[in-house]
mmCIF file of the N, C-alpha and C atoms, coordinates in Angstrom:
data_MODEL
# 
_entry.id   MODEL 
# 
loop_
_atom_site.group_PDB 
_atom_site.id 
_atom_site.type_symbol 
_atom_site.label_atom_id 
_atom_site.label_alt_id 
_atom_site.label_comp_id 
_atom_site.label_asym_id 
_atom_site.label_entity_id 
_atom_site.label_seq_id 
_atom_site.pdbx_PDB_ins_code 
_atom_site.Cartn_x 
_atom_site.Cartn_y 
_atom_site.Cartn_z 
_atom_site.occupancy 
_atom_site.B_iso_or_equiv 
_atom_site.pdbx_formal_charge 
_atom_site.auth_seq_id 
_atom_site.auth_comp_id 
_atom_site.auth_asym_id 
_atom_site.auth_atom_id 
_atom_site.pdbx_PDB_model_num 
ATOM 1   N N  . MET A 1 1  ? -31.293 -11.707 25.044 1.00 0.00 ? 1  MET A N  1 
ATOM 2   C CA . MET A 1 1  ? -30.415 -10.598 24.685 1.00 0.00 ? 1  MET A CA 1 
ATOM 3   C C  . MET A 1 1  ? -30.731 -10.039 23.317 1.00 0.00 ? 1  MET A C  1 
ATOM 4   N N  . PRO A 1 2  ? -30.790 -8.701  23.228 1.00 0.00 ? 2  PRO A N  1 
ATOM 5   C CA . PRO A 1 2  ? -31.153 -8.080  21.940 1.00 0.00 ? 2  PRO A CA 1 
ATOM 6   C C  . PRO A 1 2  ? -30.233 -8.542  20.801 1.00 0.00 ? 2  PRO A C  1 
ATOM 7   N N  . GLU A 1 3  ? -30.784 -8.614  19.634 1.00 0.00 ? 3  GLU A N  1 
ATOM 8   C CA . GLU A 1 3  ? -29.936 -9.054  18.439 1.00 0.00 ? 3  GLU A CA 1 
ATOM 9   C C  . GLU A 1 3  ? -28.791 -8.116  18.185 1.00 0.00 ? 3  GLU A C  1 
ATOM 10  N N  . GLN A 1 4  ? -28.988 -6.816  18.503 1.00 0.00 ? 4  GLN A N  1 
ATOM 11  C CA . GLN A 1 4  ? -27.919 -5.874  18.272 1.00 0.00 ? 4  GLN A CA 1 
ATOM 12  C C  . GLN A 1 4  ? -26.607 -6.148  19.109 1.00 0.00 ? 4  GLN A C  1 
ATOM 13  N N  . ASN A 1 5  ? -26.740 -7.042  20.152 1.00 0.00 ? 5  ASN A N  1 
ATOM 14  C CA . ASN A 1 5  ? -25.601 -7.453  20.917 1.00 0.00 ? 5  ASN A CA 1 
ATOM 15  C C  . ASN A 1 5  ? -24.897 -8.616  20.482 1.00 0.00 ? 5  ASN A C  1 
ATOM 16  N N  . LYS A 1 6  ? -25.460 -9.275  19.434 1.00 0.00 ? 6  LYS A N  1 
ATOM 17  C CA . LYS A 1 6  ? -24.878 -10.517 18.883 1.00 0.00 ? 6  LYS A CA 1 
ATOM 18  C C  . LYS A 1 6  ? -23.706 -10.061 17.972 1.00 0.00 ? 6  LYS A C  1 
ATOM 19  N N  . TYR A 1 7  ? -22.538 -10.581 18.283 1.00 0.00 ? 7  TYR A N  1 
ATOM 20  C CA . TYR A 1 7  ? -21.338 -10.257 17.465 1.00 0.00 ? 7  TYR A CA 1 
ATOM 21  C C  . TYR A 1 7  ? -20.747 -11.586 16.965 1.00 0.00 ? 7  TYR A C  1 
ATOM 22  N N  . ARG A 1 8  ? -20.361 -11.667 15.622 1.00 0.00 ? 8  ARG A N  1 
ATOM 23  C CA . ARG A 1 8  ? -19.837 -12.870 15.057 1.00 0.00 ? 8  ARG A CA 1 
ATOM 24  C C  . ARG A 1 8  ? -18.457 -12.571 14.611 1.00 0.00 ? 8  ARG A C  1 
ATOM 25  N N  . THR A 1 9  ? -17.475 -13.424 14.942 1.00 0.00 ? 9  THR A N  1 
ATOM 26  C CA . THR A 1 9  ? -16.085 -13.325 14.383 1.00 0.00 ? 9  THR A CA 1 
ATOM 27  C C  . THR A 1 9  ? -15.500 -14.710 14.159 1.00 0.00 ? 9  THR A C  1 
ATOM 28  N N  . GLU A 1 10 ? -14.679 -14.703 13.184 1.00 0.00 ? 10 GLU A N  1 
ATOM 29  C CA . GLU A 1 10 ? -13.940 -15.978 12.936 1.00 0.00 ? 10 GLU A CA 1 
ATOM 30  C C  . GLU A 1 10 ? -12.472 -15.867 13.474 1.00 0.00 ? 10 GLU A C  1 
ATOM 31  N N  . ASP A 1 11 ? -12.190 -14.755 14.100 1.00 0.00 ? 11 ASP A N  1 
ATOM 32  C CA . ASP A 1 11 ? -10.897 -14.484 14.665 1.00 0.00 ? 11 ASP A CA 1 
ATOM 33  C C  . ASP A 1 11 ? -10.793 -15.169 15.993 1.00 0.00 ? 11 ASP A C  1 
ATOM 34  N N  . LEU A 1 12 ? -10.042 -16.231 16.159 1.00 0.00 ? 12 LEU A N  1 
ATOM 35  C CA . LEU A 1 12 ? -9.836  -16.884 17.406 1.00 0.00 ? 12 LEU A CA 1 
ATOM 36  C C  . LEU A 1 12 ? -9.314  -16.079 18.534 1.00 0.00 ? 12 LEU A C  1 
ATOM 37  N N  . ALA A 1 13 ? -8.258  -15.240 18.150 1.00 0.00 ? 13 ALA A N  1 
ATOM 38  C CA . ALA A 1 13 ? -7.618  -14.346 19.135 1.00 0.00 ? 13 ALA A CA 1 
ATOM 39  C C  . ALA A 1 13 ? -8.628  -13.252 19.701 1.00 0.00 ? 13 ALA A C  1 
ATOM 40  N N  . LEU A 1 14 ? -9.334  -12.692 18.770 1.00 0.00 ? 14 LEU A N  1 
ATOM 41  C CA . LEU A 1 14 ? -10.327 -11.637 19.220 1.00 0.00 ? 14 LEU A CA 1 
ATOM 42  C C  . LEU A 1 14 ? -11.434 -12.333 20.008 1.00 0.00 ? 14 LEU A C  1 
ATOM 43  N N  . ALA A 1 15 ? -11.888 -13.475 19.637 1.00 0.00 ? 15 ALA A N  1 
ATOM 44  C CA . ALA A 1 15 ? -12.884 -14.209 20.514 1.00 0.00 ? 15 ALA A CA 1 
ATOM 45  C C  . ALA A 1 15 ? -12.387 -14.376 21.872 1.00 0.00 ? 15 ALA A C  1 
ATOM 46  N N  . ALA A 1 16 ? -11.151 -14.855 21.938 1.00 0.00 ? 16 ALA A N  1 
ATOM 47  C CA . ALA A 1 16 ? -10.500 -15.126 23.257 1.00 0.00 ? 16 ALA A CA 1 
ATOM 48  C C  . ALA A 1 16 ? -10.379 -13.853 24.011 1.00 0.00 ? 16 ALA A C  1 
ATOM 49  N N  . PHE A 1 17 ? -9.953  -12.815 23.367 1.00 0.00 ? 17 PHE A N  1 
ATOM 50  C CA . PHE A 1 17 ? -9.856  -11.471 24.022 1.00 0.00 ? 17 PHE A CA 1 
ATOM 51  C C  . PHE A 1 17 ? -11.236 -11.022 24.636 1.00 0.00 ? 17 PHE A C  1 
ATOM 52  N N  . LEU A 1 18 ? -12.236 -11.130 23.818 1.00 0.00 ? 18 LEU A N  1 
ATOM 53  C CA . LEU A 1 18 ? -13.560 -10.770 24.301 1.00 0.00 ? 18 LEU A CA 1 
ATOM 54  C C  . LEU A 1 18 ? -14.026 -11.599 25.496 1.00 0.00 ? 18 LEU A C  1 
ATOM 55  N N  . ARG A 1 19 ? -13.694 -12.910 25.522 1.00 0.00 ? 19 ARG A N  1 
ATOM 56  C CA . ARG A 1 19 ? -14.043 -13.759 26.610 1.00 0.00 ? 19 ARG A CA 1 
ATOM 57  C C  . ARG A 1 19 ? -13.254 -13.294 27.906 1.00 0.00 ? 19 ARG A C  1 
ATOM 58  N N  . VAL A 1 20 ? -11.959 -12.912 27.708 1.00 0.00 ? 20 VAL A N  1 
ATOM 59  C CA . VAL A 1 20 ? -11.191 -12.477 28.841 1.00 0.00 ? 20 VAL A CA 1 
ATOM 60  C C  . VAL A 1 20 ? -11.812 -11.162 29.419 1.00 0.00 ? 20 VAL A C  1 
ATOM 61  N N  . LYS A 1 21 ? -12.370 -10.334 28.543 1.00 0.00 ? 21 LYS A N  1 
ATOM 62  C CA . LYS A 1 21 ? -13.038 -9.101  28.917 1.00 0.00 ? 21 LYS A CA 1 
ATOM 63  C C  . LYS A 1 21 ? -14.359 -9.374  29.586 1.00 0.00 ? 21 LYS A C  1 
ATOM 64  N N  . GLY A 1 22 ? -14.877 -10.595 29.568 1.00 0.00 ? 22 GLY A N  1 
ATOM 65  C CA . GLY A 1 22 ? -16.109 -10.917 30.308 1.00 0.00 ? 22 GLY A CA 1 
ATOM 66  C C  . GLY A 1 22 ? -17.327 -11.060 29.478 1.00 0.00 ? 22 GLY A C  1 
ATOM 67  N N  . TYR A 1 23 ? -17.146 -11.109 28.103 1.00 0.00 ? 23 TYR A N  1 
ATOM 68  C CA . TYR A 1 23 ? -18.327 -11.308 27.267 1.00 0.00 ? 23 TYR A CA 1 
ATOM 69  C C  . TYR A 1 23 ? -18.658 -12.696 27.024 1.00 0.00 ? 23 TYR A C  1 
ATOM 70  N N  . GLN A 1 24 ? -19.966 -12.973 27.061 1.00 0.00 ? 24 GLN A N  1 
ATOM 71  C CA . GLN A 1 24 ? -20.409 -14.430 27.009 1.00 0.00 ? 24 GLN A CA 1 
ATOM 72  C C  . GLN A 1 24 ? -20.347 -14.966 25.592 1.00 0.00 ? 24 GLN A C  1 
ATOM 73  N N  . LEU A 1 25 ? -19.807 -16.218 25.491 1.00 0.00 ? 25 LEU A N  1 
ATOM 74  C CA . LEU A 1 25 ? -19.835 -16.984 24.193 1.00 0.00 ? 25 LEU A CA 1 
ATOM 75  C C  . LEU A 1 25 ? -21.197 -17.696 24.187 1.00 0.00 ? 25 LEU A C  1 
ATOM 76  N N  . ASN A 1 26 ? -21.925 -17.499 23.084 1.00 0.00 ? 26 ASN A N  1 
ATOM 77  C CA . ASN A 1 26 ? -23.235 -18.050 22.879 1.00 0.00 ? 26 ASN A CA 1 
ATOM 78  C C  . ASN A 1 26 ? -23.210 -19.312 22.085 1.00 0.00 ? 26 ASN A C  1 
ATOM 79  N N  . ARG A 1 27 ? -22.382 -19.242 21.063 1.00 0.00 ? 27 ARG A N  1 
ATOM 80  C CA . ARG A 1 27 ? -22.409 -20.329 20.038 1.00 0.00 ? 27 ARG A CA 1 
ATOM 81  C C  . ARG A 1 27 ? -21.095 -20.393 19.313 1.00 0.00 ? 27 ARG A C  1 
ATOM 82  N N  . VAL A 1 28 ? -20.754 -21.650 18.921 1.00 0.00 ? 28 VAL A N  1 
ATOM 83  C CA . VAL A 1 28 ? -19.570 -21.822 17.993 1.00 0.00 ? 28 VAL A CA 1 
ATOM 84  C C  . VAL A 1 28 ? -20.033 -22.647 16.803 1.00 0.00 ? 28 VAL A C  1 
ATOM 85  N N  . GLU A 1 29 ? -19.723 -22.173 15.640 1.00 0.00 ? 29 GLU A N  1 
ATOM 86  C CA . GLU A 1 29 ? -20.160 -22.874 14.464 1.00 0.00 ? 29 GLU A CA 1 
ATOM 87  C C  . GLU A 1 29 ? -19.020 -23.223 13.601 1.00 0.00 ? 29 GLU A C  1 
ATOM 88  N N  . LYS A 1 30 ? -18.918 -24.581 13.215 1.00 0.00 ? 30 LYS A N  1 
ATOM 89  C CA . LYS A 1 30 ? -17.878 -25.068 12.310 1.00 0.00 ? 30 LYS A CA 1 
ATOM 90  C C  . LYS A 1 30 ? -18.254 -24.550 10.934 1.00 0.00 ? 30 LYS A C  1 
ATOM 91  N N  . LEU A 1 31 ? -17.312 -23.937 10.248 1.00 0.00 ? 31 LEU A N  1 
ATOM 92  C CA . LEU A 1 31 ? -17.718 -23.456 8.951  1.00 0.00 ? 31 LEU A CA 1 
ATOM 93  C C  . LEU A 1 31 ? -17.649 -24.474 7.832  1.00 0.00 ? 31 LEU A C  1 
ATOM 94  N N  . ASN A 1 32 ? -16.936 -25.469 8.074  1.00 0.00 ? 32 ASN A N  1 
ATOM 95  C CA . ASN A 1 32 ? -16.916 -26.680 7.122  1.00 0.00 ? 32 ASN A CA 1 
ATOM 96  C C  . ASN A 1 32 ? -16.988 -27.870 7.948  1.00 0.00 ? 32 ASN A C  1 
ATOM 97  N N  . PRO A 1 33 ? -18.151 -28.278 8.276  1.00 0.00 ? 33 PRO A N  1 
ATOM 98  C CA . PRO A 1 33 ? -18.393 -29.472 9.172  1.00 0.00 ? 33 PRO A CA 1 
ATOM 99  C C  . PRO A 1 33 ? -17.716 -30.722 8.701  1.00 0.00 ? 33 PRO A C  1 
ATOM 100 N N  . THR A 1 34 ? -17.467 -30.891 7.431  1.00 0.00 ? 34 THR A N  1 
ATOM 101 C CA . THR A 1 34 ? -16.869 -32.147 6.930  1.00 0.00 ? 34 THR A CA 1 
ATOM 102 C C  . THR A 1 34 ? -15.381 -32.158 7.290  1.00 0.00 ? 34 THR A C  1 
ATOM 103 N N  . LYS A 1 35 ? -14.745 -31.086 7.444  1.00 0.00 ? 35 LYS A N  1 
ATOM 104 C CA . LYS A 1 35 ? -13.287 -31.013 7.756  1.00 0.00 ? 35 LYS A CA 1 
ATOM 105 C C  . LYS A 1 35 ? -13.091 -31.155 9.323  1.00 0.00 ? 35 LYS A C  1 
ATOM 106 N N  . GLN A 1 36 ? -12.078 -31.944 9.716  1.00 0.00 ? 36 GLN A N  1 
ATOM 107 C CA . GLN A 1 36 ? -11.753 -32.067 11.125 1.00 0.00 ? 36 GLN A CA 1 
ATOM 108 C C  . GLN A 1 36 ? -11.229 -30.811 11.745 1.00 0.00 ? 36 GLN A C  1 
ATOM 109 N N  . ASN A 1 37 ? -10.437 -30.085 11.035 1.00 0.00 ? 37 ASN A N  1 
ATOM 110 C CA . ASN A 1 37 ? -9.762  -28.867 11.532 1.00 0.00 ? 37 ASN A CA 1 
ATOM 111 C C  . ASN A 1 37 ? -10.451 -27.642 10.869 1.00 0.00 ? 37 ASN A C  1 
ATOM 112 N N  . SER A 1 38 ? -11.707 -27.586 10.820 1.00 0.00 ? 38 SER A N  1 
ATOM 113 C CA . SER A 1 38 ? -12.437 -26.533 10.103 1.00 0.00 ? 38 SER A CA 1 
ATOM 114 C C  . SER A 1 38 ? -12.313 -25.189 10.901 1.00 0.00 ? 38 SER A C  1 
ATOM 115 N N  . LYS A 1 39 ? -12.295 -24.129 10.223 1.00 0.00 ? 39 LYS A N  1 
ATOM 116 C CA . LYS A 1 39 ? -12.348 -22.819 10.851 1.00 0.00 ? 39 LYS A CA 1 
ATOM 117 C C  . LYS A 1 39 ? -13.706 -22.702 11.545 1.00 0.00 ? 39 LYS A C  1 
ATOM 118 N N  . ARG A 1 40 ? -13.746 -21.868 12.587 1.00 0.00 ? 40 ARG A N  1 
ATOM 119 C CA . ARG A 1 40 ? -14.975 -21.691 13.346 1.00 0.00 ? 40 ARG A CA 1 
ATOM 120 C C  . ARG A 1 40 ? -15.471 -20.271 13.424 1.00 0.00 ? 40 ARG A C  1 
ATOM 121 N N  . ALA A 1 41 ? -16.728 -20.030 13.596 1.00 0.00 ? 41 ALA A N  1 
ATOM 122 C CA . ALA A 1 41 ? -17.291 -18.748 13.806 1.00 0.00 ? 41 ALA A CA 1 
ATOM 123 C C  . ALA A 1 41 ? -17.756 -18.738 15.264 1.00 0.00 ? 41 ALA A C  1 
ATOM 124 N N  . PHE A 1 42 ? -17.433 -17.612 15.961 1.00 0.00 ? 42 PHE A N  1 
ATOM 125 C CA . PHE A 1 42 ? -17.742 -17.450 17.382 1.00 0.00 ? 42 PHE A CA 1 
ATOM 126 C C  . PHE A 1 42 ? -18.784 -16.402 17.560 1.00 0.00 ? 42 PHE A C  1 
ATOM 127 N N  . TYR A 1 43 ? -19.811 -16.623 18.299 1.00 0.00 ? 43 TYR A N  1 
ATOM 128 C CA . TYR A 1 43 ? -20.899 -15.622 18.579 1.00 0.00 ? 43 TYR A CA 1 
ATOM 129 C C  . TYR A 1 43 ? -20.877 -15.267 19.941 1.00 0.00 ? 43 TYR A C  1 
ATOM 130 N N  . LEU A 1 44 ? -20.756 -13.958 20.177 1.00 0.00 ? 44 LEU A N  1 
ATOM 131 C CA . LEU A 1 44 ? -20.642 -13.435 21.630 1.00 0.00 ? 44 LEU A CA 1 
ATOM 132 C C  . LEU A 1 44 ? -21.600 -12.268 21.768 1.00 0.00 ? 44 LEU A C  1 
ATOM 133 N N  . ASP A 1 45 ? -22.043 -12.063 22.982 1.00 0.00 ? 45 ASP A N  1 
ATOM 134 C CA . ASP A 1 45 ? -22.838 -10.958 23.395 1.00 0.00 ? 45 ASP A CA 1 
ATOM 135 C C  . ASP A 1 45 ? -21.951 -9.704  23.607 1.00 0.00 ? 45 ASP A C  1 
ATOM 136 N N  . VAL A 1 46 ? -21.857 -8.788  22.641 1.00 0.00 ? 46 VAL A N  1 
ATOM 137 C CA . VAL A 1 46 ? -21.031 -7.658  22.796 1.00 0.00 ? 46 VAL A CA 1 
ATOM 138 C C  . VAL A 1 46 ? -21.886 -6.469  22.340 1.00 0.00 ? 46 VAL A C  1 
ATOM 139 N N  . PRO A 1 47 ? -22.121 -5.450  23.181 1.00 0.00 ? 47 PRO A N  1 
ATOM 140 C CA . PRO A 1 47 ? -22.854 -4.256  22.823 1.00 0.00 ? 47 PRO A CA 1 
ATOM 141 C C  . PRO A 1 47 ? -22.251 -3.526  21.598 1.00 0.00 ? 47 PRO A C  1 
ATOM 142 N N  . GLN A 1 48 ? -23.069 -3.263  20.641 1.00 0.00 ? 48 GLN A N  1 
ATOM 143 C CA . GLN A 1 48 ? -22.566 -2.563  19.433 1.00 0.00 ? 48 GLN A CA 1 
ATOM 144 C C  . GLN A 1 48 ? -21.783 -1.348  19.735 1.00 0.00 ? 48 GLN A C  1 
ATOM 145 N N  . GLU A 1 49 ? -22.240 -0.567  20.709 1.00 0.00 ? 49 GLU A N  1 
ATOM 146 C CA . GLU A 1 49 ? -21.579 0.745   21.083 1.00 0.00 ? 49 GLU A CA 1 
ATOM 147 C C  . GLU A 1 49 ? -20.151 0.562   21.691 1.00 0.00 ? 49 GLU A C  1 
ATOM 148 N N  . ARG A 1 50 ? -19.846 -0.664  22.115 1.00 0.00 ? 50 ARG A N  1 
ATOM 149 C CA . ARG A 1 50 ? -18.535 -0.895  22.659 1.00 0.00 ? 50 ARG A CA 1 
ATOM 150 C C  . ARG A 1 50 ? -17.590 -1.626  21.691 1.00 0.00 ? 50 ARG A C  1 
ATOM 151 N N  . LEU A 1 51 ? -18.134 -2.084  20.595 1.00 0.00 ? 51 LEU A N  1 
ATOM 152 C CA . LEU A 1 51 ? -17.390 -2.959  19.724 1.00 0.00 ? 51 LEU A CA 1 
ATOM 153 C C  . LEU A 1 51 ? -16.149 -2.295  19.139 1.00 0.00 ? 51 LEU A C  1 
ATOM 154 N N  . GLN A 1 52 ? -16.195 -1.060  18.575 1.00 0.00 ? 52 GLN A N  1 
ATOM 155 C CA . GLN A 1 52 ? -15.061 -0.421  18.056 1.00 0.00 ? 52 GLN A CA 1 
ATOM 156 C C  . GLN A 1 52 ? -13.970 -0.110  19.101 1.00 0.00 ? 52 GLN A C  1 
ATOM 157 N N  . GLU A 1 53 ? -14.416 0.240   20.289 1.00 0.00 ? 53 GLU A N  1 
ATOM 158 C CA . GLU A 1 53 ? -13.469 0.484   21.387 1.00 0.00 ? 53 GLU A CA 1 
ATOM 159 C C  . GLU A 1 53 ? -12.744 -0.850  21.669 1.00 0.00 ? 53 GLU A C  1 
ATOM 160 N N  . LEU A 1 54 ? -13.468 -1.940  21.847 1.00 0.00 ? 54 LEU A N  1 
ATOM 161 C CA . LEU A 1 54 ? -12.901 -3.165  22.171 1.00 0.00 ? 54 LEU A CA 1 
ATOM 162 C C  . LEU A 1 54 ? -11.918 -3.647  21.088 1.00 0.00 ? 54 LEU A C  1 
ATOM 163 N N  . LYS A 1 55 ? -12.263 -3.470  19.851 1.00 0.00 ? 55 LYS A N  1 
ATOM 164 C CA . LYS A 1 55 ? -11.386 -3.912  18.735 1.00 0.00 ? 55 LYS A CA 1 
ATOM 165 C C  . LYS A 1 55 ? -10.053 -3.124  18.789 1.00 0.00 ? 55 LYS A C  1 
ATOM 166 N N  . LEU A 1 56 ? -10.176 -1.843  19.070 1.00 0.00 ? 56 LEU A N  1 
ATOM 167 C CA . LEU A 1 56 ? -8.920  -1.031  19.154 1.00 0.00 ? 56 LEU A CA 1 
ATOM 168 C C  . LEU A 1 56 ? -8.083  -1.494  20.312 1.00 0.00 ? 56 LEU A C  1 
ATOM 169 N N  . GLU A 1 57 ? -8.715  -1.772  21.480 1.00 0.00 ? 57 GLU A N  1 
ATOM 170 C CA . GLU A 1 57 ? -8.050  -2.247  22.628 1.00 0.00 ? 57 GLU A CA 1 
ATOM 171 C C  . GLU A 1 57 ? -7.312  -3.601  22.329 1.00 0.00 ? 57 GLU A C  1 
ATOM 172 N N  . PHE A 1 58 ? -7.961  -4.417  21.564 1.00 0.00 ? 58 PHE A N  1 
ATOM 173 C CA . PHE A 1 58 ? -7.469  -5.733  21.178 1.00 0.00 ? 58 PHE A CA 1 
ATOM 174 C C  . PHE A 1 58 ? -6.215  -5.565  20.278 1.00 0.00 ? 58 PHE A C  1 
ATOM 175 N N  . VAL A 1 59 ? -6.242  -4.755  19.276 1.00 0.00 ? 59 VAL A N  1 
ATOM 176 C CA . VAL A 1 59 ? -5.074  -4.632  18.378 1.00 0.00 ? 59 VAL A CA 1 
ATOM 177 C C  . VAL A 1 59 ? -3.898  -3.977  19.062 1.00 0.00 ? 59 VAL A C  1 
ATOM 178 N N  . ASN A 1 60 ? -4.133  -3.290  20.146 1.00 0.00 ? 60 ASN A N  1 
ATOM 179 C CA . ASN A 1 60 ? -3.035  -2.753  20.926 1.00 0.00 ? 60 ASN A CA 1 
ATOM 180 C C  . ASN A 1 60 ? -2.633  -3.616  22.156 1.00 0.00 ? 60 ASN A C  1 
ATOM 181 N N  . SER A 1 61 ? -3.172  -4.781  22.254 1.00 0.00 ? 61 SER A N  1 
ATOM 182 C CA . SER A 1 61 ? -3.002  -5.610  23.423 1.00 0.00 ? 61 SER A CA 1 
ATOM 183 C C  . SER A 1 61 ? -1.809  -6.625  23.374 1.00 0.00 ? 61 SER A C  1 
ATOM 184 N N  . ASP A 1 62 ? -1.354  -7.015  24.505 1.00 0.00 ? 62 ASP A N  1 
ATOM 185 C CA . ASP A 1 62 ? -0.423  -8.099  24.560 1.00 0.00 ? 62 ASP A CA 1 
ATOM 186 C C  . ASP A 1 62 ? -0.995  -9.400  24.126 1.00 0.00 ? 62 ASP A C  1 
ATOM 187 N N  . ILE A 1 63 ? -2.263  -9.547  24.213 1.00 0.00 ? 63 ILE A N  1 
ATOM 188 C CA . ILE A 1 63 ? -2.981  -10.819 23.877 1.00 0.00 ? 63 ILE A CA 1 
ATOM 189 C C  . ILE A 1 63 ? -2.701  -11.112 22.357 1.00 0.00 ? 63 ILE A C  1 
ATOM 190 N N  . LEU A 1 64 ? -2.859  -10.013 21.508 1.00 0.00 ? 64 LEU A N  1 
ATOM 191 C CA . LEU A 1 64 ? -2.600  -10.171 20.138 1.00 0.00 ? 64 LEU A CA 1 
ATOM 192 C C  . LEU A 1 64 ? -1.123  -10.456 19.819 1.00 0.00 ? 64 LEU A C  1 
ATOM 193 N N  . ARG A 1 65 ? -0.277  -9.789  20.512 1.00 0.00 ? 65 ARG A N  1 
ATOM 194 C CA . ARG A 1 65 ? 1.170   -10.091 20.419 1.00 0.00 ? 65 ARG A CA 1 
ATOM 195 C C  . ARG A 1 65 ? 1.566   -11.495 20.706 1.00 0.00 ? 65 ARG A C  1 
ATOM 196 N N  . PHE A 1 66 ? 0.940   -11.994 21.810 1.00 0.00 ? 66 PHE A N  1 
ATOM 197 C CA . PHE A 1 66 ? 1.191   -13.295 22.272 1.00 0.00 ? 66 PHE A CA 1 
ATOM 198 C C  . PHE A 1 66 ? 0.664   -14.361 21.236 1.00 0.00 ? 66 PHE A C  1 
ATOM 199 N N  . TYR A 1 67 ? -0.519  -14.185 20.715 1.00 0.00 ? 67 TYR A N  1 
ATOM 200 C CA . TYR A 1 67 ? -1.110  -15.029 19.714 1.00 0.00 ? 67 TYR A CA 1 
ATOM 201 C C  . TYR A 1 67 ? -0.269  -15.024 18.402 1.00 0.00 ? 67 TYR A C  1 
ATOM 202 N N  . ASN A 1 68 ? 0.176   -13.868 17.983 1.00 0.00 ? 68 ASN A N  1 
ATOM 203 C CA . ASN A 1 68 ? 1.050   -13.832 16.794 1.00 0.00 ? 68 ASN A CA 1 
ATOM 204 C C  . ASN A 1 68 ? 2.375   -14.540 17.040 1.00 0.00 ? 68 ASN A C  1 
ATOM 205 N N  . GLU A 1 69 ? 2.881   -14.505 18.228 1.00 0.00 ? 69 GLU A N  1 
ATOM 206 C CA . GLU A 1 69 ? 4.099   -15.278 18.561 1.00 0.00 ? 69 GLU A CA 1 
ATOM 207 C C  . GLU A 1 69 ? 3.874   -16.703 18.463 1.00 0.00 ? 69 GLU A C  1 
ATOM 208 N N  . ILE A 1 70 ? 2.760   -17.203 19.018 1.00 0.00 ? 70 ILE A N  1 
ATOM 209 C CA . ILE A 1 70 ? 2.430   -18.633 18.852 1.00 0.00 ? 70 ILE A CA 1 
ATOM 210 C C  . ILE A 1 70 ? 2.416   -19.024 17.425 1.00 0.00 ? 70 ILE A C  1 
ATOM 211 N N  . LEU A 1 71 ? 1.687   -18.262 16.575 1.00 0.00 ? 71 LEU A N  1 
ATOM 212 C CA . LEU A 1 71 ? 1.593   -18.618 15.152 1.00 0.00 ? 71 LEU A CA 1 
ATOM 213 C C  . LEU A 1 71 ? 3.019   -18.682 14.478 1.00 0.00 ? 71 LEU A C  1 
ATOM 214 N N  . SER A 1 72 ? 3.877   -17.705 14.841 1.00 0.00 ? 72 SER A N  1 
ATOM 215 C CA . SER A 1 72 ? 5.224   -17.662 14.342 1.00 0.00 ? 72 SER A CA 1 
ATOM 216 C C  . SER A 1 72 ? 5.996   -18.856 14.778 1.00 0.00 ? 72 SER A C  1 
ATOM 217 N N  . LEU A 1 73 ? 5.881   -19.277 16.033 1.00 0.00 ? 73 LEU A N  1 
ATOM 218 C CA . LEU A 1 73 ? 6.660   -20.395 16.568 1.00 0.00 ? 73 LEU A CA 1 
ATOM 219 C C  . LEU A 1 73 ? 6.147   -21.752 15.886 1.00 0.00 ? 73 LEU A C  1 
ATOM 220 N N  . LYS A 1 74 ? 4.928   -21.821 15.506 1.00 0.00 ? 74 LYS A N  1 
ATOM 221 C CA . LYS A 1 74 ? 4.351   -22.981 14.912 1.00 0.00 ? 74 LYS A CA 1 
ATOM 222 C C  . LYS A 1 74 ? 5.042   -23.244 13.560 1.00 0.00 ? 74 LYS A C  1 
ATOM 223 N N  . LYS A 1 75 ? 5.554   -22.148 12.965 1.00 0.00 ? 75 LYS A N  1 
ATOM 224 C CA . LYS A 1 75 ? 6.238   -22.270 11.654 1.00 0.00 ? 75 LYS A CA 1 
ATOM 225 C C  . LYS A 1 75 ? 7.684   -22.670 11.628 1.00 0.00 ? 75 LYS A C  1 
ATOM 226 N N  . VAL A 1 76 ? 8.225   -22.656 12.881 1.00 0.00 ? 76 VAL A N  1 
ATOM 227 C CA . VAL A 1 76 ? 9.700   -22.939 13.059 1.00 0.00 ? 76 VAL A CA 1 
ATOM 228 C C  . VAL A 1 76 ? 9.922   -24.446 12.920 1.00 0.00 ? 76 VAL A C  1 
# 
């Protein structure tokens, strides 16, 4: 796959959205390997020309609303 299609994000909800849209996950990298609950970076095959459109679709999606509700409920 061309390097221009490699997309990296640390946003779990966005990575999940892109997977639901059918984009392949290539690699997951722990950002702090010494911590058990380390943040992760997700690498997906997403064409650059689609990226902005997909991000806009994501911020307007129910998936993001659902994810934010989960985060809110964890604080209760």
